[in-house]
NUNUMI-531196 format. One record per residue: residue number from 1; residue in one letter; x, y, z of N, C-alpha, C in turn. Coordinates in steps of 0.05 Angstrom, whole numbers, always signed. Layout:
% NUNUMI-531196
SEFI  nr rest   n.px   n.py   n.pz  ca.px  ca.py  ca.pz   c.px   c.py   c.pz
SEFI NUM    A      X      Y      Z      X      Y      Z      X      Y      Z
...
//
This chain:
% NUNUMI-531196
SEFI  nr rest   n.px   n.py   n.pz  ca.px  ca.py  ca.pz   c.px   c.py   c.pz
SEFI   1    M   -223  +1603   -239   -205  +1609   -216   -181  +1590   -217
SEFI   2    K   -160  +1598   -203   -137  +1581   -200   -140  +1563   -175
SEFI   3    A   -129  +1539   -178   -131  +1520   -156   -111  +1498   -159
SEFI   4    L   -105  +1484   -137    -90  +1459   -137   -111  +1437   -141
SEFI   5    Q   -105  +1418   -158   -125  +1396   -162   -110  +1371   -169
SEFI   6    F   -122  +1348   -161   -111  +1322   -169   -134  +1305   -180
SEFI   7    C   -127  +1290   -201   -147  +1272   -214   -141  +1243   -210
SEFI   8    A   -119  +1237   -196   -111  +1210   -189    -97  +1211   -162
SEFI   9    T    -94  +1188   -149    -79  +1188   -124    -56  +1169   -125
SEFI  10    G    -38  +1171   -106    -15  +1153   -104    +12  +1166   -110
SEFI  11    D    +11  +1190   -122    +36  +1203   -129    +31  +1233   -130
SEFI  12    L    +48  +1249   -117    +45  +1278   -117    +47  +1290   -145
SEFI  13    A    +57  +1275   -164    +58  +1284   -191    +30  +1288   -203
SEFI  14    A    +10  +1276   -190    -17  +1279   -199    -29  +1306   -192
SEFI  15    L    -15  +1321   -174    -25  +1347   -165    -15  +1369   -184
SEFI  16    G    -33  +1386   -193    -26  +1408   -211    -39  +1434   -203
SEFI  17    F    -27  +1456   -213    -38  +1483   -209    -53  +1490   -234
SEFI  18    V    -80  +1491   -233    -96  +1491   -257   -117  +1513   -255
SEFI  19    E   -130  +1517   -278   -153  +1535   -280   -179  +1518   -279
SEFI  20    V   -197  +1524   -261   -222  +1510   -259   -245  +1530   -256
SEFI  21    A   -269  +1520   -260   -292  +1538   -258   -296  +1548   -229
SEFI  22    K   -302  +1573   -227   -308  +1585   -201   -334  +1572   -190
SEFI  23    P   -334  +1562   -165   -357  +1548   -155   -381  +1567   -151
SEFI  24    V   -405  +1555   -152   -429  +1571   -148   -443  +1559   -123
SEFI  25    P   -448  +1576   -103   -461  +1566    -79   -489  +1558    -83
SEFI  26    A   -497  +1535    -71   -524  +1525    -72   -540  +1539    -49
SEFI  27    A   -565  +1533    -47   -582  +1544    -26   -570  +1535     +1
SEFI  28    G   -568  +1553    +20   -557  +1547    +46   -526  +1547    +47
SEFI  29    E   -513  +1555    +25   -484  +1556    +24   -474  +1584    +22
SEFI  30    V   -448  +1588    +27   -435  +1613    +22   -412  +1609     +3
SEFI  31    L   -405  +1630    -12   -380  +1630    -28   -360  +1646    -13
SEFI  32    V   -338  +1634     -7   -316  +1647     +8   -293  +1653    -10
SEFI  33    Q   -285  +1678    -11   -260  +1685    -25   -237  +1678     -5
SEFI  34    I   -221  +1659    -13   -199  +1649     +4   -177  +1670     +6
SEFI  35    K   -171  +1679    +30   -149  +1697    +35   -123  +1682    +43
SEFI  36    A   -128  +1659    +57   -105  +1642    +65   -116  +1614    +70
SEFI  37    A    -99  +1594    +65   -107  +1566    +68    -83  +1551    +79
SEFI  38    G    -88  +1535   +100    -66  +1519   +112    -61  +1493    +98
SEFI  39    L    -36  +1485    +98    -28  +1459    +88    -22  +1440   +111
SEFI  40    N    -37  +1419   +113    -34  +1399   +135    -22  +1373   +123
SEFI  41    P     -8  +1357   +140     +1  +1331   +130    -21  +1314   +119
SEFI  42    S    -45  +1316   +129    -67  +1300   +119    -74  +1307    +90
SEFI  43    D    -69  +1333    +82    -74  +1341    +55    -55  +1326    +36
SEFI  44    V    -30  +1324    +44    -10  +1310    +28    -17  +1280    +27
SEFI  45    K    -24  +1268    +49    -32  +1240    +50    -56  +1235    +32
SEFI  46    N    -74  +1255    +30    -97  +1252    +13    -90  +1248    -16
SEFI  47    V    -71  +1265    -26    -62  +1262    -53    -48  +1235    -57
SEFI  48    L    -34  +1226    -37    -19  +1201    -39    -37  +1176    -36
SEFI  49    G    -64  +1181    -32    -82  +1158    -33    -87  +1145     -6
SEFI  50    R    -80  +1158    +16    -84  +1145    +43   -113  +1145    +52
SEFI  51    F   -130  +1160    +38   -158  +1161    +45   -175  +1151    +22
SEFI  52    P   -182  +1125    +22   -195  +1113     -1   -222  +1124     -8
SEFI  53    Y   -235  +1138    +10   -261  +1149     +5   -261  +1175    -10
SEFI  54    T   -238  +1187    -15   -236  +1212    -30   -246  +1208    -58
SEFI  55    T   -264  +1227    -67   -274  +1226    -94   -258  +1245   -112
SEFI  56    L   -256  +1237   -138   -239  +1252   -157   -256  +1262   -180
SEFI  57    P   -246  +1283   -194   -223  +1300   -187   -229  +1317   -162
SEFI  58    R   -208  +1326   -149   -212  +1339   -123   -192  +1362   -119
SEFI  59    I   -201  +1384   -108   -184  +1405    -98   -179  +1399    -68
SEFI  60    P   -155  +1396    -60   -149  +1389    -32   -150  +1414    -14
SEFI  61    G   -146  +1409    +12   -144  +1431    +32   -167  +1432    +51
SEFI  62    R   -162  +1432    +76   -183  +1432    +97   -186  +1459   +111
SEFI  63    D   -164  +1472   +118   -165  +1496   +134   -165  +1521   +117
SEFI  64    F   -181  +1541   +124   -183  +1565   +108   -191  +1589   +125
SEFI  65    A   -185  +1613   +114   -195  +1638   +125   -200  +1656   +101
SEFI  66    G   -222  +1671   +102   -228  +1688    +80   -252  +1706    +85
SEFI  67    V   -264  +1715    +63   -287  +1734    +65   -310  +1723    +49
SEFI  68    V   -334  +1724    +61   -358  +1715    +48   -366  +1735    +26
SEFI  69    V   -368  +1726     +1   -375  +1744    -21   -402  +1738    -33
SEFI  70    E   -413  +1714    -27   -441  +1708    -35   -453  +1691    -13
SEFI  71    G   -479  +1694     -9   -493  +1678    +11   -513  +1695    +26
SEFI  72    P   -522  +1685    +49   -542  +1700    +65   -532  +1728    +72
SEFI  73    P   -550  +1748    +70   -542  +1776    +75   -527  +1780   +101
SEFI  74    A   -534  +1765   +122   -522  +1769   +148   -492  +1762   +148
SEFI  75    L   -484  +1746   +128   -456  +1737   +127   -440  +1752   +106
SEFI  76    L   -452  +1766    +88   -438  +1780    +66   -417  +1799    +77
SEFI  77    G   -393  +1797    +68   -371  +1814    +76   -358  +1806   +102
SEFI  78    Q   -368  +1785   +115   -357  +1777   +140   -330  +1762   +137
SEFI  79    E   -311  +1767   +155   -286  +1751   +155   -291  +1726   +171
SEFI  80    V   -285  +1703   +158   -292  +1677   +170   -268  +1658   +168
SEFI  81    W   -270  +1637   +184   -250  +1615   +182   -265  +1589   +186
SEFI  82    G   -252  +1567   +177   -265  +1542   +179   -247  +1518   +172
SEFI  83    T   -258  +1495   +176   -244  +1469   +171   -265  +1448   +171
SEFI  84    G   -259  +1423   +164   -278  +1401   +166   -271  +1378   +148
SEFI  85    R   -282  +1355   +154   -276  +1330   +140   -284  +1331   +111
SEFI  86    D   -305  +1346   +104   -315  +1346    +77   -294  +1357    +58
SEFI  87    L   -281  +1378    +66   -264  +1393    +48   -239  +1377    +39
SEFI  88    G   -236  +1374    +12   -214  +1360     +1   -218  +1330     -1
SEFI  89    F   -240  +1320    +10   -246  +1291     +9   -272  +1286     -6
SEFI  90    F   -294  +1297     +4   -320  +1293    -10   -328  +1318    -25
SEFI  91    A   -316  +1340    -19   -322  +1366    -33   -295  +1380    -37
SEFI  92    D   -295  +1398    -57   -271  +1413    -63   -262  +1430    -39
SEFI  93    G   -236  +1430    -34   -225  +1443    -11   -215  +1471    -14
SEFI  94    S   -197  +1479     +3   -190  +1507     +7   -165  +1516     -9
SEFI  95    H   -152  +1498    -23   -128  +1505    -38   -136  +1516    -65
SEFI  96    A   -150  +1538    -64   -161  +1551    -88   -168  +1580    -81
SEFI  97    Q   -177  +1595   -101   -183  +1623    -97   -211  +1626    -84
SEFI  98    Y   -229  +1607    -88   -256  +1608    -77   -264  +1581    -67
SEFI  99    L   -283  +1581    -48   -293  +1556    -36   -323  +1559    -30
SEFI 100    T   -339  +1539    -36   -366  +1539    -26   -369  +1520     -3
SEFI 101    V   -384  +1528    +17   -388  +1512    +41   -414  +1520    +54
SEFI 102    S   -425  +1502    +70   -449  +1508    +85   -447  +1535    +99
SEFI 103    A   -469  +1550    +99   -468  +1576   +114   -464  +1571   +144
SEFI 104    K   -471  +1547   +154   -466  +1541   +182   -439  +1529   +186
SEFI 105    G   -423  +1526   +164   -397  +1514   +165   -374  +1534   +167
SEFI 106    V   -381  +1560   +172   -360  +1580   +176   -364  +1593   +203
SEFI 107    A   -343  +1601   +216   -343  +1615   +241   -331  +1643   +237
SEFI 108    H   -339  +1661   +255   -328  +1688   +253   -298  +1687   +261
SEFI 109    K   -282  +1698   +243   -253  +1698   +249   -247  +1717   +272
SEFI 110    P   -231  +1708   +292   -223  +1727   +313   -208  +1751   +301
SEFI 111    T   -214  +1774   +310   -203  +1799   +299   -173  +1801   +304
SEFI 112    H   -163  +1788   +325   -135  +1790   +332   -118  +1771   +314
SEFI 113    L   -130  +1753   +299   -116  +1735   +282   -116  +1746   +253
SEFI 114    S    -93  +1746   +240    -92  +1752   +212   -104  +1729   +197
SEFI 115    F   -110  +1733   +171   -120  +1710   +155   -101  +1687   +155
SEFI 116    A    -75  +1692   +152    -55  +1671   +152    -54  +1656   +179
SEFI 117    Q    -55  +1671   +201    -55  +1659   +227    -80  +1641   +231
SEFI 118    A   -103  +1651   +224   -127  +1636   +227   -127  +1610   +210
SEFI 119    A   -116  +1612   +186   -115  +1589   +168    -95  +1567   +178
SEFI 120    S    -78  +1574   +197    -59  +1555   +207    -70  +1538   +231
SEFI 121    L    -93  +1544   +240   -102  +1534   +266   -124  +1513   +265
SEFI 122    G   -139  +1511   +242   -163  +1494   +242   -160  +1466   +251
SEFI 123    V   -144  +1450   +237   -141  +1422   +244   -127  +1419   +271
SEFI 124    P   -104  +1432   +276    -91  +1428   +302   -109  +1435   +326
SEFI 125    Y   -123  +1458   +325   -138  +1467   +348   -164  +1451   +351
SEFI 126    T   -178  +1444   +330   -202  +1428   +333   -195  +1400   +343
SEFI 127    T   -173  +1390   +334   -164  +1363   +344   -158  +1364   +374
SEFI 128    A   -143  +1385   +382   -136  +1387   +410   -161  +1392   +427
SEFI 129    W   -179  +1409   +417   -203  +1415   +432   -220  +1390   +436
SEFI 130    D   -222  +1374   +415   -238  +1349   +417   -225  +1330   +437
SEFI 131    A   -198  +1329   +436   -184  +1311   +455   -189  +1319   +484
SEFI 132    L   -188  +1344   +490   -192  +1353   +517   -221  +1350   +525
SEFI 133    E   -240  +1355   +507   -268  +1352   +513   -275  +1323   +520
SEFI 134    R   -267  +1305   +502   -275  +1278   +504   -260  +1262   +525
SEFI 135    S   -237  +1272   +533   -222  +1258   +555   -227  +1272   +582
SEFI 136    G   -244  +1292   +582   -253  +1304   +608   -232  +1321   +622
SEFI 137    V   -218  +1338   +607   -199  +1356   +619   -213  +1381   +629
SEFI 138    G   -210  +1387   +654   -222  +1411   +666   -205  +1423   +687
SEFI 139    Q   -217  +1438   +705   -203  +1452   +726   -188  +1431   +744
SEFI 140    G   -162  +1434   +746   -146  +1417   +764   -138  +1390   +752
SEFI 141    T   -147  +1383   +729   -140  +1357   +717   -110  +1355   +713
SEFI 142    R    -99  +1333   +721    -70  +1328   +717    -67  +1317   +689
SEFI 143    L    -55  +1333   +671    -54  +1326   +642    -25  +1324   +633
SEFI 144    L    -18  +1302   +620     +8  +1299   +607     +3  +1300   +577
SEFI 145    V    +18  +1318   +563    +17  +1320   +534    +43  +1310   +523
SEFI 146    I    +43  +1287   +509    +67  +1276   +496    +69  +1287   +468
SEFI 147    G    +92  +1297   +461    +95  +1310   +435    +85  +1339   +436
SEFI 148    A    +90  +1352   +458    +79  +1379   +464    +90  +1401   +446
SEFI 149    N   +111  +1395   +431   +123  +1415   +414   +110  +1416   +386
SEFI 150    G    +94  +1396   +380    +80  +1395   +354    +56  +1414   +352
SEFI 151    A    +44  +1415   +329    +21  +1434   +325     -2  +1427   +343
SEFI 152    V    -10  +1401   +344    -32  +1393   +361    -24  +1394   +390
SEFI 153    G     +0  +1385   +397     +9  +1386   +425    +10  +1414   +436
SEFI 154    S    +20  +1433   +420    +21  +1461   +429     -7  +1472   +433
SEFI 155    A    -25  +1465   +415    -53  +1473   +418    -65  +1462   +444
SEFI 156    A    -60  +1436   +449    -71  +1423   +473    -60  +1437   +498
SEFI 157    L    -35  +1444   +499    -24  +1457   +522    -38  +1484   +527
SEFI 158    A    -41  +1500   +506    -53  +1526   +508    -82  +1524   +517
SEFI 159    L    -98  +1506   +505   -126  +1503   +512   -129  +1491   +540
SEFI 160    A   -111  +1473   +548   -114  +1460   +574   -108  +1481   +596
SEFI 161    R    -90  +1499   +591    -84  +1519   +612   -108  +1538   +616
SEFI 162    I   -123  +1544   +594   -147  +1560   +596   -168  +1545   +613
SEFI 163    R   -168  +1519   +611   -188  +1503   +626   -179  +1500   +656
SEFI 164    G   -156  +1509   +662   -146  +1507   +690   -134  +1480   +697
SEFI 165    A   -125  +1465   +677   -112  +1439   +682    -84  +1443   +692
SEFI 166    Q    -74  +1423   +707    -46  +1421   +714    -32  +1407   +691
SEFI 167    V    -14  +1421   +677     -3  +1411   +652    +26  +1403   +655
SEFI 168    L    +33  +1380   +644    +60  +1371   +642    +66  +1364   +612
SEFI 169    A    +87  +1375   +601    +93  +1371   +573   +116  +1351   +571
SEFI 170    A   +115  +1333   +552   +137  +1314   +547   +147  +1317   +518
SEFI 171    V   +173  +1322   +516   +185  +1326   +489   +211  +1311   +488
SEFI 172    R   +222  +1310   +464   +246  +1294   +459   +272  +1307   +468
SEFI 173    K   +275  +1333   +462   +301  +1346   +465   +303  +1364   +489
SEFI 174    A   +327  +1367   +499   +332  +1384   +523   +325  +1413   +517
SEFI 175    D   +332  +1423   +493   +326  +1451   +487   +296  +1456   +485
SEFI 176    Q   +281  +1435   +477   +252  +1438   +477   +241  +1440   +506
SEFI 177    V   +253  +1424   +524   +245  +1426   +552   +250  +1454   +563
SEFI 178    E   +274  +1465   +557   +281  +1491   +566   +263  +1513   +555
SEFI 179    A   +255  +1510   +530   +237  +1530   +517   +210  +1529   +531
SEFI 180    L   +200  +1506   +537   +174  +1503   +550   +175  +1514   +579
SEFI 181    Q   +196  +1508   +592   +199  +1517   +620   +201  +1548   +621
SEFI 182    A   +213  +1559   +600   +215  +1588   +598   +188  +1601   +595
SEFI 183    Q   +169  +1585   +584   +141  +1595   +580   +124  +1589   +605
SEFI 184    G   +137  +1578   +625   +122  +1572   +650   +108  +1545   +649
SEFI 185    V   +116  +1527   +631   +103  +1501   +629   +122  +1480   +640
SEFI 186    D   +113  +1463   +659   +129  +1441   +669   +134  +1421   +646
SEFI 187    A   +158  +1412   +643   +165  +1395   +621   +185  +1374   +628
SEFI 188    I   +184  +1351   +615   +204  +1329   +619   +214  +1321   +591
SEFI 189    A   +238  +1309   +591   +249  +1299   +566   +243  +1269   +564
SEFI 190    L   +232  +1261   +542   +226  +1233   +538   +252  +1217   +535
SEFI 191    G   +253  +1195   +550   +276  +1177   +548   +268  +1150   +538
SEFI 192    Q   +274  +1130   +554   +266  +1102   +548   +237  +1099   +556
SEFI 193    P   +221  +1084   +540   +193  +1080   +546   +188  +1069   +575
SEFI 194    E   +205  +1051   +584   +201  +1040   +611   +205  +1060   +633
SEFI 195    E   +216  +1084   +627   +221  +1104   +647   +198  +1124   +649
SEFI 196    L   +179  +1124   +630   +159  +1145   +629   +141  +1145   +654
SEFI 197    G   +133  +1121   +664   +116  +1120   +687   +128  +1134   +711
SEFI 198    A   +154  +1128   +716   +167  +1141   +739   +170  +1171   +735
SEFI 199    Q   +175  +1179   +711   +178  +1208   +705   +152  +1223   +711
SEFI 200    V   +130  +1211   +703   +104  +1224   +707    +96  +1224   +737
SEFI 201    N   +100  +1201   +750    +93  +1200   +778   +111  +1218   +796
SEFI 202    A   +135  +1224   +786   +152  +1242   +801   +141  +1271   +801
SEFI 203    V   +125  +1277   +781   +113  +1304   +779    +84  +1304   +789
SEFI 204    F    +69  +1284   +780    +41  +1281   +788    +38  +1257   +807
SEFI 205    K    +36  +1262   +833    +33  +1240   +852     +8  +1225   +846
SEFI 206    G    +11  +1199   +841    -12  +1182   +835    -17  +1180   +805
SEFI 207    G     -1  +1194   +789     -3  +1192   +760    -20  +1214   +747
SEFI 208    A    -20  +1215   +721    -35  +1234   +705    -64  +1224   +701
SEFI 209    E    -83  +1241   +705   -111  +1233   +701   -117  +1231   +671
SEFI 210    V   -104  +1247   +655   -107  +1246   +626    -79  +1247   +613
SEFI 211    I    -74  +1229   +595    -49  +1230   +579    -58  +1233   +549
SEFI 212    F    -47  +1253   +536    -53  +1257   +508    -27  +1251   +492
SEFI 213    D    -27  +1229   +478     -4  +1221   +462     -9  +1230   +433
SEFI 214    T     +5  +1251   +424     +1  +1261   +398    +20  +1248   +377
SEFI 215    T    +37  +1229   +386    +58  +1218   +369    +51  +1191   +357
SEFI 216    G    +35  +1175   +372    +29  +1148   +363    +47  +1127   +372
SEFI 217    F    +67  +1134   +389    +88  +1114   +397    +88  +1108   +427
SEFI 218    W    +74  +1124   +443    +77  +1122   +472    +53  +1110   +487
SEFI 219    L    +34  +1100   +472    +10  +1089   +485    +17  +1066   +505
SEFI 220    P    +32  +1046   +497    +38  +1024   +517    +53  +1035   +542
SEFI 221    A    +73  +1052   +537    +88  +1063   +560    +72  +1081   +578
SEFI 222    A    +52  +1094   +566    +36  +1114   +581    +19  +1101   +603
SEFI 223    V    +12  +1076   +600     -5  +1063   +620     +8  +1064   +648
SEFI 224    A    +34  +1062   +649    +48  +1062   +675    +46  +1089   +689
SEFI 225    G    +41  +1111   +674    +39  +1137   +685    +10  +1146   +690
SEFI 226    L     -9  +1128   +686    -37  +1135   +687    -48  +1132   +715
SEFI 227    A    -64  +1152   +724    -78  +1150   +750   -101  +1131   +748
SEFI 228    P   -112  +1122   +770   -136  +1105   +770   -159  +1119   +755
SEFI 229    F   -172  +1104   +739   -194  +1114   +722   -185  +1135   +702
SEFI 230    G   -160  +1135   +696   -149  +1155   +677   -156  +1149   +648
SEFI 231    R   -151  +1169   +630   -157  +1166   +602   -132  +1172   +586
SEFI 232    I   -127  +1157   +565   -105  +1162   +546   -118  +1168   +519
SEFI 233    A   -114  +1193   +510   -124  +1201   +484   -102  +1198   +463
SEFI 234    I   -109  +1187   +440    -90  +1183   +418   -100  +1194   +392
SEFI 235    I    -82  +1204   +375    -89  +1214   +349    -73  +1201   +327
SEFI 236    A    -55  +1183   +334    -37  +1171   +314    -29  +1143   +323
SEFI 237    A    -17  +1128   +304     -8  +1101   +310    +16  +1095   +293
SEFI 238    P    +31  +1074   +299    +53  +1066   +281    +42  +1060   +253
SEFI 239    V    +60  +1058   +234    +52  +1055   +206    +34  +1031   +202
SEFI 240    D    +40  +1009   +216    +23   +985   +212     -3   +986   +228
SEFI 241    G     -6  +1007   +245    -31  +1010   +260    -33   +994   +285
SEFI 242    H    -12   +980   +293    -14   +962   +316     +6   +969   +338
SEFI 243    V     -3   +965   +363    +15   +968   +386     +8   +944   +405
SEFI 244    Q    +28   +937   +422    +23   +917   +442    +15   +931   +468
SEFI 245    L    -10   +930   +475    -21   +945   +497    -20   +928   +523
SEFI 246    P     -9   +938   +544     -9   +923   +570    -37   +923   +582
SEFI 247    A    -55   +906   +571    -83   +907   +579    -88   +901   +608
SEFI 248    L    -72   +884   +620    -75   +877   +649    -72   +902   +666
SEFI 249    S    -50   +917   +661    -45   +942   +676    -67   +963   +671
SEFI 250    L    -76   +964   +646    -96   +984   +638   -123   +979   +653
SEFI 251    Y   -132   +954   +652   -159   +949   +664   -157   +949   +694
SEFI 252    R   -134   +941   +706   -132   +942   +735   -133   +971   +745
SEFI 253    K   -125   +990   +729   -127  +1018   +736   -154  +1030   +729
SEFI 254    G   -171  +1014   +715   -196  +1025   +706   -193  +1045   +684
SEFI 255    G   -170  +1043   +670   -164  +1063   +649   -178  +1058   +623
SEFI 256    S   -178  +1078   +606   -191  +1076   +580   -175  +1091   +559
SEFI 257    V   -178  +1083   +534   -165  +1096   +512   -186  +1110   +495
SEFI 258    V   -180  +1135   +489   -199  +1152   +474   -187  +1158   +446
SEFI 259    G   -199  +1149   +425   -190  +1154   +398   -200  +1181   +389
SEFI 260    I   -181  +1198   +378   -188  +1225   +369   -182  +1226   +339
SEFI 261    N   -203  +1232   +324   -201  +1233   +294   -215  +1258   +284
SEFI 262    S   -200  +1277   +274   -213  +1302   +265   -230  +1298   +241
SEFI 263    L   -226  +1276   +226   -243  +1270   +203   -270  +1259   +209
SEFI 264    L   -277  +1259   +235   -304  +1251   +243   -323  +1275   +243
SEFI 265    Y   -312  +1299   +240   -328  +1324   +243   -330  +1339   +217
SEFI 266    N   -354  +1346   +209   -358  +1362   +185   -354  +1391   +190
SEFI 267    C   -357  +1408   +170   -351  +1436   +173   -370  +1450   +193
SEFI 268    E   -395  +1442   +194   -414  +1454   +212   -406  +1447   +241
SEFI 269    Q   -398  +1422   +246   -390  +1415   +273   -364  +1428   +281
SEFI 270    C   -345  +1431   +262   -320  +1445   +268   -325  +1475   +273
SEFI 271    A   -344  +1487   +259   -350  +1515   +263   -359  +1521   +291
SEFI 272    V   -374  +1502   +303   -383  +1505   +331   -358  +1506   +349
SEFI 273    M   -339  +1488   +344   -314  +1488   +360   -299  +1514   +357
SEFI 274    L   -296  +1523   +332   -281  +1548   +327   -294  +1571   +341
SEFI 275    E   -320  +1573   +342   -334  +1594   +356   -329  +1592   +386
SEFI 276    Q   -327  +1568   +396   -323  +1564   +425   -296  +1574   +435
SEFI 277    F   -275  +1567   +420   -249  +1575   +430   -237  +1600   +416
SEFI 278    G   -249  +1608   +394   -239  +1631   +379   -238  +1656   +395
SEFI 279    R   -257  +1660   +413   -258  +1684   +428   -234  +1688   +447
SEFI 280    F   -221  +1665   +454   -198  +1667   +472   -174  +1681   +459
SEFI 281    F   -173  +1680   +432   -151  +1695   +418   -155  +1725   +421
SEFI 282    D   -180  +1734   +419   -186  +1762   +422   -183  +1772   +450
SEFI 283    E   -187  +1753   +469   -185  +1760   +498   -156  +1758   +507
SEFI 284    G   -137  +1750   +490   -109  +1748   +497   -102  +1724   +513
SEFI 285    A   -121  +1705   +515   -116  +1681   +531   -102  +1659   +515
SEFI 286    L   -102  +1660   +489    -88  +1641   +472    -66  +1655   +456
SEFI 287    P    -44  +1642   +452    -21  +1654   +438    -27  +1657   +408
SEFI 288    L    -18  +1678   +396    -21  +1682   +367     +1  +1666   +353
SEFI 289    P     -6  +1652   +331    +14  +1636   +317    +37  +1653   +306
SEFI 290    T    +61  +1642   +307    +85  +1655   +295   +100  +1635   +278
SEFI 291    G   +119  +1645   +263   +136  +1627   +248   +123  +1614   +224
SEFI 292    L   +102  +1626   +213    +88  +1614   +191   +104  +1619   +165
SEFI 293    R   +102  +1601   +147   +115  +1604   +120    +94  +1609   +100
SEFI 294    E    +92  +1633    +91    +71  +1641    +72    +81  +1637    +43
SEFI 295    V    +65  +1622    +28    +73  +1614     +1    +50  +1621    -19
SEFI 296    A    +57  +1631    -43    +37  +1635    -63    +25  +1608    -72
SEFI 297    L     -1  +1608    -76    -14  +1583    -84     -2  +1571   -109
SEFI 298    A     +8  +1588   -127    +21  +1579   -151    +45  +1561   -146
SEFI 299    E    +57  +1563   -122    +80  +1547   -115    +72  +1524    -97
SEFI 300    G    +46  +1518    -97    +35  +1498    -78    +45  +1470    -83
SEFI 301    V    +49  +1462   -108    +58  +1435   -114    +85  +1429   -100
SEFI 302    Q   +103  +1448   -101   +129  +1445    -88   +126  +1443    -58
SEFI 303    S   +107  +1458    -47   +102  +1457    -18    +92  +1430     -9
SEFI 304    Y    +76  +1417    -25    +67  +1389    -19    +91  +1371    -19
SEFI 305    E   +109  +1375    -38   +134  +1359    -39   +151  +1363    -13
SEFI 306    D   +152  +1389     -5   +168  +1395    +19   +157  +1381    +44
SEFI 307    V   +131  +1382    +48   +119  +1369    +71   +123  +1339    +69
SEFI 308    N   +120  +1327    +46   +124  +1298    +42   +153  +1290    +47
SEFI 309    S   +171  +1309    +44   +200  +1303    +49   +208  +1308    +77
SEFI 310    G   +189  +1316    +94   +194  +1318   +123   +196  +1347   +133
SEFI 311    S   +190  +1367   +117   +190  +1394   +127   +171  +1398   +150
SEFI 312    A   +180  +1411   +171   +162  +1416   +194   +150  +1444   +193
SEFI 313    D   +156  +1459   +171   +145  +1486   +168   +115  +1486   +167
SEFI 314    K   +102  +1505   +180    +73  +1508   +177    +69  +1526   +153
SEFI 315    I    +60  +1514   +131    +58  +1528   +105    +29  +1539   +102
SEFI 316    I    +28  +1564    +94     +2  +1577    +89     +1  +1587    +60
SEFI 317    F    -18  +1578    +45    -21  +1587    +17    -36  +1613    +17
SEFI 318    L    -27  +1631     +0    -39  +1657     -5    -49  +1658    -34
SEFI 319    P    -74  +1654    -39    -84  +1654    -67    -81  +1682    -80
//
């Protein structure tokens, strides 16, 4: 079969479009014919060597949607989707024509999602779902999402509204504020960090009960906008990994920081999440993805280069 594969890390030049043996499912596994596979920034970072535990040679790619062609009879012919920490790191991933994965590591693809749409959602939506679950977002929760225009931020907004949360989005640009407000979402424009607390308290009296910083840059400033016993969920950090946290203000509020890492969950655990929120797409409660850039897998190496150069396109490989 055709696949993207790398045998060394540190340079995207190590990634090639090659012919490899079609995988054979072991007991308890399924063979999925990949119909679409998402390209995430973490896939690019993987080839660049940012994850030292990756074993080589390796086919990258975490998110996928396809059809089960071998495995337990109950799953044969089923349209499925999936994601998980194993793929592309400890086991060959989805940037190929076929993929083997645990039979419990696939979820039924929502019928309202195309294969390409489903393949675009795995990492962003499971990350957002985990953040909302572990920071306790429910009916009436006052939630601030920083970086709400990004893939994870957008997913968090959509999922939080289903949970009945009071949502406030924070973005950089005025046109992004206008776009969110046109969708019925309260939004503010991020300015100077020292202004964030006042901005949040002007909308949420007493502060936000949960703040989800998807950018990695607003954790120190977010403390001023936090309600007593509030939680700040984070999924990123500055390049050096360090911030100066106003610990006095944080503990006086009884606040806590919740680290969110999608690479803590294997395919089976992610499949449980996908089944939980996947039905909302078929019920019309979650928006269908738009603006995807569909690319032939044979052109995948260039797509990795594009993402590494800063492209914000959501790229979907079509084997």
